[in-house]
N, C-alpha and C positions, 0 to 999 in steps of 0.2 A: 715165791719170792723169798727168800731167805731171811734173819731176825733183825736186820737193820730196820725193817719196817714190815713189808709184806712177806717176803720170803723168810724171807726170812728166816728165818731159820739161819742156822749157821750157814754162811755163804761158802760155796764151793771154791776151792783154790785160793782162799784168802790167806795171805801171809802176815805173820807178825801181829795177829790180833786174836783175842780170845775173850769170850765171856762165859763164865761158868755159872750155871743156874744153881744157886745154893740156898734159895729161900726156904725157910722152914726145915732145913736139914739139921740133924742132930749134931751136937758139937762134941762127939765122942772122940777121945784121943787114946789110941792104944798105948799101953805102958810098954816101954822098951825093956827087953831082957838085957842081961849083963853084956858088957862089951869088952871081953878080955883081950881081943886082938884088934889091930887097926885094919881098915879096909881102904884100898885105893879107889877113889870115886870115879876115876876115868872109865868111860865106856857107856854102854846103853843100859837104861833102866826102864822098867815099866810098872805102872800101878793104876788103880782105879779109884776115882772119887765117887762115893755113894751119896747122892743127893735125894731130896724128897721127890724130884722129878725123874730119877733114873740114874743109871751108872754112866760115868764119863771116863773113858780110857785115856791115860796119858802116857807118853813116852818121853823120857828125859835123856839127853845126850850131853855128856860132860867130856871136855877136852882139856889137855894140858897146854898152857900157853908157853911161848918161847921164854918168857920172863920167869917161868916156874909156877905161875898161878893157874887158875882154872877159868874157863868160860864154857858156854854151852847153849843149847836150844831145847825147846819143848814142843812136842806135837800134841794137840788135842784131837785124838783120832776120830772121835765121834762127832766132832764139829768141823772136821776137814780143815783145820787150821794147823799148818805145819811150819817149822822153822822159826818159832817164836823166840826171840833172843832172851837169854838169861843174863842177869847182872849180879854183881856182888857174890859170885860163887866162891864159897870158902869151905875148906874141910881140913881137919887134922887127922882124918882116918877114923875118928870116933863120932864126930859131929859133921853134919852136912847142912849147909844152908845156901839158899839162892833166892833172888827176887825175879819177878816177871813184870818189868816196868809197864808194858803195854796193857797188862791186865790188873795192875795195882795189887799184885799178889806176892806172897812170900812163903817159902817152904823151910821148915826146920825139922831135921831128923837126927836120930841117934842110931848108930850101928848096933845091930843085934847079932852078936857072934853066934848065938844059938840058932836063930832063924835065918841068918845070912841075908838080912834085909835092912834097909834104912826104914825106921819106924818113926813117924812124926806127924806133923800137921801142916796142911796147906791152908793158908789164911788169905781170904780175899774180901776186901771191904768190911773188915771186922768180923767176918764169919769164918770160923775154923772148921775144917773137915779132916778127918783122919786120912792119911795117905801113906801107904807102905810101898816102897820101891824095891823091886826085885831085879837082879841083874839079868840082862838078856833083851834082845830086840823084841818089840811088841809084835805079836802075830798079826798079820793083815786081817782086815775085816773079811768076813765070809763072803766070797765072791759067788754070785749067782749068775749063771749064763743067761743072757736075754735072747740069744738066738743060737741056732745050730746050723752048721754048714751041711749041704749047700743052701744058699738062700737065693730066691728068685728075683734078684735085683743087682744092680751095680752101684758102686759108690765112687765118686770122683771128687778129688780135692779141687776147690774152686776159689777164685778171688773175685770180690765184688767191689766195684768202684763206688765209694760212698758219695752221698750228696752234700757232705761237709768237707771242706778242704782238709787234707791230711788224713782222711779216714779211708782205709781199705779194709774190707771185711774178708776174713779167711774162713772157709767152712767146707761143708760136704754136701754134695747133691746126690741124693739117693733116687735112682730111676728104676722102675720095674722093668723086668725083661720084656721084650717085645717091641714092635715098631712104634707104638704110641699113635697119636699124641696122648699124653696122660694129664689128668687134672693134677694140680700141685698145691702144696701148702708151704708157707714160710712159718717156721717155728720161732716164736719170740719169747725170750727167757724172762724170768722174774728178776727182782732186784739183786744186786750184788755182782761181783766180778765173775759172771758165769761164762764157762766155755761153751763150745758148740753142743755138747751133750747135756748141758744144764746139770752137771754132775753134783749131786747133793749127798754128802756122807756115803759115798760109794755107790749111789744109785744114779746110773746114766739115763736120766728121765727122757731126754730128747732122743737118745739113740734107740731106746725101747719104742718110743712112739714112731720114729722113722721106720724102724724094722716092721712094725705092725701095719702102718699105712701102706708101705711099699708092697707088702704081701696082698694088699687089697687094691692094687692098681693105682695107687696115689703116690706121685713123686713128692719128695720132701727136701727142702733146703734148710739147713741149720748152720749157725755160724757163731764164732767167738765174738763176744761183745767188743765194741771199740776199746782199744787199749788192753785187751785181754788175749792171752794165747798168741796166735799169729796175726791178729788184727792190729792195725795201727790206729792211732788217735789217742785222745786224752780222756780216759774213763773218769778221772776224778772231777773233771769240769763239766761233765754231762748231766743233763736232766732227762726226764721222760720224753720231752720234745726232741731231743737229740737222738734218743733211741728210736723214736718214731721215724726220723729221717733215715736211719740205718735200715729199719724194716722196710720202708718204702723202696729204698735202693735194692734190697734183696728181691722184692716182688718185681721190680723193673728188670732186674737181671734174669729172673726166671722166664719172663715173657720172651726173651731173646733166644732161649735154648730150643734146639730143633725138635726134641721129643716131648716138649711141654705144650699143652693146650692153653694158649694165652687167654682164652675166654673163661677158663675155670681155674683161676689162681686165687687162693684164699689165705687167710692169716689165722694161725692158731697161737694164741697168747696165754702164757701161764703166769698167774699172779700179777706182778707189775706188767707183764706182757699183755694182760687183759685190759690194762689201761691204754697201752701203746696201740694195740690193734685197732680199736675204734678211732683213735686219732688219725691213723693212716687211712682207714677205709672211708671216713667221712669226706676226705679231700682227694682220694684217688679213685676215679670212676672205673678203673680196670679191676678192682678187687671184687671177686664174685661171691665170697662168703667169709664169715668171721666166726671163730670159735673162741670162747673165753673159758679157760680152765682155771677156776678159782680167781677169776677177775673181780675186783671190787665194784660195788655200786654206789659207794659213798666216798666222801673225801678222806684223805689220809689222816687227818686229825681224829675223826670218828673211828677209823680203822685201828689206829694205834691204841686208843683207849679201850676199845672192845677186845682187841687182841691181847693186851696186857692182862685183863681180867680173865679171859678165857684160858690163857696159858697157865696162869697161876692156879686157877681152880683145877684144871686138868692135872697139874703137878702136885695137888694135894695141899696147897697153902691154906691156912685157916682164914676165915672171913676178915678178921682184923688186919692180917697181913695184906690181903688183897686190897682192902680199903686204903691202908697206909701207902702202899706202893702206887695205887691209882692217884692218890692225892699228890704225891711227889711227881709223878709223870705229868699230871695236869699243870703243875707249876712250871715245869720245864718247857712244855709245849707253849704255854702262854707267853713265856719269856722269848722263845725263839720266834714265835709268830708276830710279836709286837716289834721286834728288832728291825731297824730300817735296812740293814745289809748283813752280809755274811760275817764280817769281822765283829760287828756289834753283837750278833747272835751268839757267836762263839765265846766272846768275852763275858757276856751276861750268863750264859749257860755254865761256864767254868766257875764263876763266882757262886752260883746257886748250888751246883753239885758239890763244891767244897763245903759250903755251908751245911749241906745235908750229911756231911761226914765222909764223903768219898776221898780216898787218898789222892794227892795231887796228880799223879800219873794217870790214874784211872779217870779222874774228872776231866783231864785234858783230852784223853782219847774220846770219851763219850761226847764232850762238848763239840769237838771237831765233826763228829758224826751228825749230831742233831742240828748243828749250825750250818751244815753244808748246803750248797745250792740245790742239790738233788732232794734232800730231806725237806727243805723249806717249800720247794715246789710241790712235792708229794703231799705235804700237810694241807696245802690250800686247794689242790686241784680237785674239781668236781667232775667225775666222769659222766654224769647224766646228760649234758648237752650233746656230747659226741655220740652217746648211745641213742639218743632220740633222733639223731640225724642219719642213722643207718637205715638204708632201704634195701639191703641185701639180706639173704638168709643168715640167721644168727643162732648159734647154739651156745648156751651157758650151762656149765656143769660146776657144782660145788659139792664137796663131800660133807656129809652130816656131822663129821667129827673134825672139821677144819677149825682150828683155833687161831689161825692167822688171818683168814678172811671168814669170820663167823657167819654161817648161813642165816641165822635168825636176823642178823642185822642187814645182810647184803642181798639176800634173795628178794625180799619185798621191794627194795629200791631198784634192783635190776628189772624186775617184772614191770614196775611202774614206768621206768625209762623206756622200755621196749614195747609198751602197750600198743603203740601205734604201728608196730611192724607186724604184718599178718603172718610172717614166716619166722617168728622168733620162738625158740624153744628154751625154757629155763627149767633145769632139773636139779634136784638134790639127790645125790647118790649115797645110799645108806652105808654107814660103817667106814667111810673113807676119810682120810685126813687131807691136809693141804697138798701133799705130794701124790694124792690119789692112791695111797697104799691102804690095805685093810688094816685098821688100827684098833687099839684098845681104848686109849684115852684121847688121842689126837694131839698130845703134847709133842712139840718139836724134839724133846729128849728121846722120844721113841723112834724117830726116823732112822737113825743108824742101827737100831736094834732089830728092825723088821727086814726079813729076807726078801720079801716081795718088792720089786722095783716099782711097778705100776699095776694096779688091779686090772685083770682081764675085763671086768665089768666096764670100767672106764674106757679101756681101749676099744672094746666092741661098740660101745655107744658112740664113740668118736668116729670110727671108721664107717659104721652103718649110716650115720647121718651124712657124712661127706659123700659117700657113694650115692645116696639118694639125691643129694643136691648138686653134685658136680660130676658124677660119673665115677668110674673105677670098677672094681669087681668084688 
């Protein structure tokens, strides 16, 4: 789930939004060298913010306007947030400044004729970080192939009629070579505007899983979430119950396909998808198995508080900072949960965030997020009743270094909820993070820096279990 809540994490494909983790970062500002000559700011620039939690690569694109001024956009490459609009872009050739309204941030730099760079400070929420911008397009993140041709399966673009008016899901059906029928899995993505590959910071998680499962004789359906990519519908108005309706529609579609074994269709949910999958399975008797990859066992309120602390600790924040941020988070969650409706929640959250010292633009963005219907549902929803109602085989996997669904908090709750299911397996995978990558700290700031998409250990555990319970090879 990417960092709105469970996933958190920076969400894939998200436009015009960015949050830069700068807690505990040094406020070092590089001194600018002399600037004997002026520099045209128009063009592509790149730089790196060094925070206590890791490095964040930024790309800045500045354009000339017809009126003779400037505008532009910013890409936060390691957060997969692109096209973030800039405002108040000004330059006289020796000074460059701009704001990032959606992030409540500002950059001020001075041209160094010696270094041929803009040298300055990126300030967000009162925290300043040194940022030097060098001309040139930012290099793409290191691409790691997740498959090599030829592959023993076929992929077909499909459309799935949703069970909600106005929703049609677009996706890919991966089918192993051979006559079939094959067991099949629906992949259910975590929170955020995820596409069919659940692509997080250059990691096509679901494409990797689909490739691996198909090589083991298991068909896979993955799809763009409603209102994302080629799927229709209103993403912004949806909650987890709406995403459950979509996943159920995907499973129904699979059962109609000629090479699919309708008796062995299961659900594989990642992060928030681990909430959605049991919702579907408890009410759809045709679901044959359920896999939860970093699915939570407690409500969202508890997750958010534990997640905040785990990420800050993994990022190196001192205990006093962790306690201070947790206290502020607690105040915001209390306000949102007590509010009678969406509008009241947003208004109250804005007031509190501004009182905490956040700039107006940043407070407005965060308040809309925490006051949304999705967030309020997530905070209150207890996954335990749906888990207790499952009577099909269940596999639960959580990485020992998951800071978004912390194992110490969630594994006991998951085991307790599934205690009455004789075919439930709950495992902690050593050294893996929320994306099931081999990690050092587990901080989301590492995700984009790790070359591995998904650990072979997690992939093998997943395919071996499905083959034992539903067939395949």
